[in-house]
Steps between C-alpha positions, in 0.01 A plus 500: 500500500359576156142623507231684304227725636153495344256791538770740620381859464133399464203497737544124551719361775848428357593130480865394501590165344826313444646495149578156358770544234581127518147435365487765222753764403505671160724796415401684184746593230239632256425772430841645582358820649278310746669342801277262692484157659222268610528310827254253653368570847311311766122534479409454865326812631426647158127519439315647199813493284469314172820325387608587148630282222859594428541561127860480387464621141382851411204378293354341816541808723185646653362803323524825692219732401435869548337548839674199659693549823856364509751455781830679435814389687799728462818332609790720609801531273798330661757761598865443586453722804273325757384838636333571160285183493130587468188322625277295269183690400163325454189672368177431312440702182215523252577440131366802311613406150674211331694493174657164419735422792499855640262585784415857600418510871296748700735732689482457877609800697 
């Protein structure tokens, strides 16, 4: 079962929804240093969340400004040894400074 959890790690009650890759699935190949994908999810049970338009070209990407809060997902590096596999890390960070495509985040702990 593929799912996503909204509001995890916040004061709101977490909401788990099914992912719908058959509806929308986009795996990025640009920029090379950024590995991400976009997957549709069901909307039942999600309140006060505004859907976003999915820009495909860089010129249409949303602007991230200093002071904005972003969600960081760190995926584990695949290891040949299963005992070395790490957990995915999710955290919210504040953008302190921005220079072109480089964002300087506030250190957390």
